[in-house]
PAGUNU-848361 format. One record per atom (N, C-alpha, C, O): atom name; chain; residue number from 1; x, y, z. Coordinates in Angstrom, 1 decimal, decimal comma, always signed. Atoms other than C-alpha are relative to their C-alpha. Last residue first. Layout:
! residues N
CA:A:NUM:X:Y:Z .
...
//
This chain:
! residues 60
N:A:60:+0,2:-1,0:+1,0 .
CA:A:60:+11,1:+8,1:+27,5 .
C:A:60:+1,3:+0,6:-0,3 .
O:A:60:+1,4:+1,4:-1,2 .
N:A:59:-0,9:-1,1:-0,2 .
CA:A:59:+11,6:+4,8:+29,4 .
C:A:59:-0,2:+1,0:-1,2 .
O:A:59:-0,2:+0,6:-2,3 .
N:A:58:-0,5:-0,6:+1,2 .
CA:A:58:+9,0:+2,1:+29,8 .
C:A:58:+0,9:+1,2:+0,3 .
O:A:58:+0,9:+1,6:+1,5 .
N:A:57:+0,0:+1,0:+1,1 .
CA:A:57:+7,7:-0,3:+32,4 .
C:A:57:+0,5:+0,5:-1,3 .
O:A:57:+0,7:-0,3:-2,2 .
N:A:56:+1,2:-0,1:+0,8 .
CA:A:56:+8,8:+2,0:+35,2 .
C:A:56:+0,1:-1,0:-1,2 .
O:A:56:+1,2:-1,4:-1,6 .
N:A:55:-0,3:-0,9:+1,2 .
CA:A:55:+11,6:+0,7:+37,4 .
C:A:55:-1,4:+0,1:-0,7 .
O:A:55:-2,2:-0,8:-0,7 .
N:A:54:-1,3:-0,7:-0,2 .
CA:A:54:+11,5:-0,8:+40,9 .
C:A:54:+0,3:+1,0:-1,1 .
O:A:54:+0,9:+2,0:-0,9 .
N:A:53:-1,1:+0,4:+0,8 .
CA:A:53:+7,8:-1,6:+40,5 .
C:A:53:+1,3:+0,8:+0,2 .
O:A:53:+1,2:+2,0:+0,5 .
N:A:52:+0,0:-0,6:+1,4 .
CA:A:52:+5,6:-0,6:+43,3 .
C:A:52:+1,2:-0,6:-0,7 .
O:A:52:+2,1:-1,1:-0,1 .
N:A:51:-1,1:-0,9:+0,3 .
CA:A:51:+5,4:-3,0:+46,3 .
C:A:51:-0,1:+0,6:-1,4 .
O:A:51:-0,5:-0,2:-2,3 .
N:A:50:-1,1:+0,6:+0,8 .
CA:A:50:+2,0:-4,5:+47,0 .
C:A:50:+1,0:+1,0:-0,3 .
O:A:50:+0,8:+2,2:-0,3 .
N:A:49:-0,9:+0,8:-0,8 .
CA:A:49:-0,5:-3,7:+49,8 .
C:A:49:+1,0:-0,8:-0,9 .
O:A:49:+1,4:-1,9:-0,5 .
N:A:48:+0,4:+1,3:+0,3 .
CA:A:48:-3,3:-2,3:+47,6 .
C:A:48:+0,9:-1,1:+0,7 .
O:A:48:+0,7:-2,3:+0,6 .
N:A:47:+1,3:+0,3:-0,5 .
CA:A:47:-3,0:+1,0:+49,3 .
C:A:47:-0,4:-1,4:-0,3 .
O:A:47:-1,2:-2,0:+0,5 .
N:A:46:-0,1:+0,0:-1,5 .
CA:A:46:+0,8:+1,1:+48,8 .
C:A:46:-1,4:-0,4:+0,6 .
O:A:46:-1,5:-1,2:+1,5 .
N:A:45:-0,6:+1,3:-0,4 .
CA:A:45:+0,4:+0,1:+45,1 .
C:A:45:+0,0:-0,1:+1,6 .
O:A:45:-0,2:-1,2:+2,1 .
N:A:44:+0,9:+1,1:+0,3 .
CA:A:44:-2,0:+3,0:+44,6 .
C:A:44:+0,5:-1,4:+0,4 .
O:A:44:-0,2:-2,2:+1,1 .
N:A:43:+1,0:-0,1:-1,0 .
CA:A:43:+0,3:+5,4:+46,4 .
C:A:43:-1,0:-1,1:-0,2 .
O:A:43:-1,5:-1,8:+0,7 .
N:A:42:-0,7:+0,5:-1,2 .
CA:A:42:+3,2:+4,4:+44,1 .
C:A:42:-1,0:-0,1:+1,2 .
O:A:42:-1,1:-1,0:+1,9 .
N:A:41:-0,1:+1,4:+0,1 .
CA:A:41:+0,9:+4,8:+41,1 .
C:A:41:+0,6:-0,6:+1,2 .
O:A:41:+0,2:-1,7:+1,7 .
N:A:40:+1,3:+0,6:-0,2 .
CA:A:40:-0,1:+8,3:+42,2 .
C:A:40:+0,0:-1,6:-0,1 .
O:A:40:-0,7:-2,3:+0,7 .
N:A:39:+0,4:-0,1:-1,5 .
CA:A:39:+3,5:+9,2:+42,7 .
C:A:39:-1,4:-0,6:+0,2 .
O:A:39:-1,6:-1,2:+1,3 .
N:A:38:-0,7:+1,0:-0,8 .
CA:A:38:+4,4:+7,7:+39,3 .
C:A:38:-0,3:+0,1:+1,4 .
O:A:38:-0,3:-0,9:+2,1 .
N:A:37:+0,5:+1,3:+0,3 .
CA:A:37:+1,7:+9,7:+37,5 .
C:A:37:+0,7:-1,1:+0,9 .
O:A:37:+0,0:-1,9:+1,5 .
N:A:36:+1,3:+0,1:-0,7 .
CA:A:36:+2,7:+12,9:+39,2 .
C:A:36:-0,6:-1,4:-0,2 .
O:A:36:-1,1:-2,0:+0,8 .
N:A:35:-0,4:+0,1:-1,4 .
CA:A:35:+6,3:+12,3:+37,9 .
C:A:35:-1,3:-0,1:+0,9 .
O:A:35:-1,3:-0,9:+1,8 .
N:A:34:-0,5:+1,4:-0,2 .
CA:A:34:+4,9:+11,6:+34,4 .
C:A:34:+0,5:-0,2:+1,5 .
O:A:34:+0,3:-1,3:+2,0 .
N:A:33:+1,1:+0,9:+0,1 .
CA:A:33:+2,9:+14,9:+34,5 .
C:A:33:+0,4:-1,5:+0,3 .
O:A:33:-0,3:-2,2:+1,0 .
N:A:32:+0,8:-0,2:-1,2 .
CA:A:32:+5,9:+16,9:+35,7 .
C:A:32:-1,2:-1,0:+0,0 .
O:A:32:-1,5:-1,5:+1,1 .
N:A:31:-0,7:+0,5:-1,2 .
CA:A:31:+8,2:+15,4:+33,1 .
C:A:31:-0,9:+0,1:+1,2 .
O:A:31:-0,9:-0,8:+2,1 .
N:A:30:+0,0:+1,4:+0,1 .
CA:A:30:+5,7:+16,1:+30,3 .
C:A:30:+0,6:-0,7:+1,2 .
O:A:30:+0,1:-1,6:+1,8 .
N:A:29:+1,4:+0,4:-0,4 .
CA:A:29:+5,3:+19,7:+31,5 .
C:A:29:-0,1:-1,5:-0,1 .
O:A:29:-0,8:-2,1:+0,8 .
N:A:28:+0,1:-0,3:-1,5 .
CA:A:28:+9,1:+20,2:+31,4 .
C:A:28:-1,4:-0,4:+0,5 .
O:A:28:-1,5:-1,0:+1,5 .
N:A:27:-0,8:+1,0:-0,8 .
CA:A:27:+9,3:+18,5:+28,0 .
C:A:27:-0,1:+0,2:+1,5 .
O:A:27:-0,3:-0,8:+2,2 .
N:A:26:-0,9:-0,7:-0,8 .
CA:A:26:+6,5:+20,6:+26,4 .
C:A:26:+0,7:-1,0:+0,9 .
O:A:26:+0,1:-1,7:+1,7 .
N:A:25:-1,0:-0,4:+0,9 .
CA:A:25:+4,6:+18,9:+23,6 .
C:A:25:+1,2:+0,7:+0,7 .
O:A:25:+2,3:+0,9:+0,2 .
N:A:24:-0,5:-1,4:-0,2 .
CA:A:24:+2,5:+17,0:+26,1 .
C:A:24:+1,2:+0,3:-1,0 .
O:A:24:+2,0:-0,6:-1,3 .
N:A:23:+0,5:-0,8:+1,0 .
CA:A:23:+0,8:+13,8:+24,9 .
C:A:23:+0,6:+1,4:+0,0 .
O:A:23:+0,4:+2,2:-1,0 .
N:A:22:-0,4:+0,6:+1,3 .
CA:A:22:+2,8:+11,3:+26,9 .
C:A:22:-0,5:+0,9:-1,2 .
O:A:22:+0,1:+0,8:-2,2 .
N:A:21:-1,5:+0,0:+0,2 .
CA:A:21:+2,6:+13,4:+30,0 .
C:A:21:+0,4:-0,5:-1,3 .
O:A:21:+1,3:+0,1:-1,9 .
N:A:20:-0,4:-1,4:+0,2 .
CA:A:20:-1,1:+14,0:+29,7 .
C:A:20:+1,5:+0,1:-0,2 .
O:A:20:+1,9:+0,9:-1,1 .
N:A:19:+0,5:-0,4:+1,3 .
CA:A:19:-1,8:+10,2:+29,3 .
C:A:19:+0,4:+1,5:-0,3 .
O:A:19:+0,9:+1,8:-1,4 .
N:A:18:-0,8:+0,7:+1,0 .
CA:A:18:+0,4:+9,4:+32,3 .
C:A:18:-0,4:+0,4:-1,4 .
O:A:18:+0,5:+0,7:-2,3 .
N:A:17:-1,3:-0,7:+0,0 .
CA:A:17:-1,3:+12,1:+34,4 .
C:A:17:+0,9:-0,7:-1,0 .
O:A:17:+1,7:+0,0:-1,7 .
N:A:16:+0,2:-1,3:+0,6 .
CA:A:16:-4,7:+10,6:+33,5 .
C:A:16:+1,3:+0,7:-0,2 .
O:A:16:+1,6:+1,3:-1,2 .
N:A:15:+0,2:+0,1:+1,4 .
CA:A:15:-3,6:+7,0:+34,2 .
C:A:15:-0,2:+1,3:-0,7 .
O:A:15:+0,3:+1,5:-1,8 .
N:A:14:-1,2:+0,5:+0,6 .
CA:A:14:-2,2:+7,9:+37,6 .
C:A:14:-0,1:-0,2:-1,5 .
O:A:14:+0,8:+0,3:-2,3 .
N:A:13:-1,0:-1,1:+0,1 .
CA:A:13:-5,2:+10,0:+38,4 .
C:A:13:+1,3:-0,4:-0,6 .
O:A:13:+1,9:+0,3:-1,4 .
N:A:12:+0,5:-0,9:+1,0 .
CA:A:12:-7,6:+7,2:+37,7 .
C:A:12:+1,0:+1,1:-0,3 .
O:A:12:+1,3:+1,5:-1,4 .
N:A:11:-0,1:+0,7:+1,3 .
CA:A:11:-5,6:+4,6:+39,6 .
C:A:11:-0,4:+0,9:-1,1 .
O:A:11:+0,2:+1,0:-2,1 .
N:A:10:-1,4:+0,0:+0,4 .
CA:A:10:-5,2:+7,1:+42,5 .
C:A:10:+0,2:-0,8:-1,3 .
O:A:10:+1,1:-0,4:-2,1 .
N:A:9:-0,5:-1,4:+0,3 .
CA:A:9:-8,9:+7,8:+42,7 .
C:A:9:+1,4:+0,0:-0,5 .
O:A:9:+1,7:+0,6:-1,5 .
N:A:8:+0,6:-0,4:+1,3 .
CA:A:8:-10,0:+4,1:+42,3 .
C:A:8:+0,5:+1,4:-0,3 .
O:A:8:+0,9:+1,7:-1,5 .
N:A:7:-0,6:+0,8:+1,1 .
CA:A:7:-7,6:+3,0:+45,1 .
C:A:7:-0,5:+0,5:-1,3 .
O:A:7:+0,3:+0,7:-2,2 .
N:A:6:-1,4:-0,5:+0,1 .
CA:A:6:-8,8:+5,9:+47,4 .
C:A:6:+0,7:-0,8:-1,1 .
O:A:6:+1,5:-0,1:-1,9 .
N:A:5:+0,2:-1,3:+0,6 .
CA:A:5:-12,5:+4,9:+46,8 .
C:A:5:+1,4:+0,6:-0,3 .
O:A:5:+1,7:+1,2:-1,3 .
N:A:4:+0,3:+0,2:+1,5 .
CA:A:4:-11,6:+1,3:+47,5 .
C:A:4:-0,2:+1,3:-0,7 .
O:A:4:+0,2:+1,4:-1,9 .
N:A:3:-1,2:+0,5:+0,6 .
CA:A:3:-10,0:+2,3:+50,8 .
C:A:3:-0,2:-0,2:-1,5 .
O:A:3:+0,7:+0,1:-2,3 .
N:A:2:-0,3:+1,4:-0,3 .
CA:A:2:-13,1:+4,3:+51,8 .
C:A:2:+1,3:-0,4:-0,7 .
O:A:2:+1,8:+0,3:-1,6 .
N:A:1:-0,2:+0,7:+1,2 .
CA:A:1:-13,2:+8,1:+51,8 .
C:A:1:+0,4:-1,5:+0,3 .
O:A:1:+1,3:-1,7:+1,1 .
//
């Protein structure tokens, strides 16, 4: 997989998990999806050579 493919994969997964977390009616499931989203986002930032944000842009 090329670096651009990895970037696209992690960007897509991060957005998908964020969406699932925000739509979930179950708090445990929502937390799991949001955690996965943040892990994919951190990996995306690492691949792009930029530091991830110290805090998420929102708080639930």
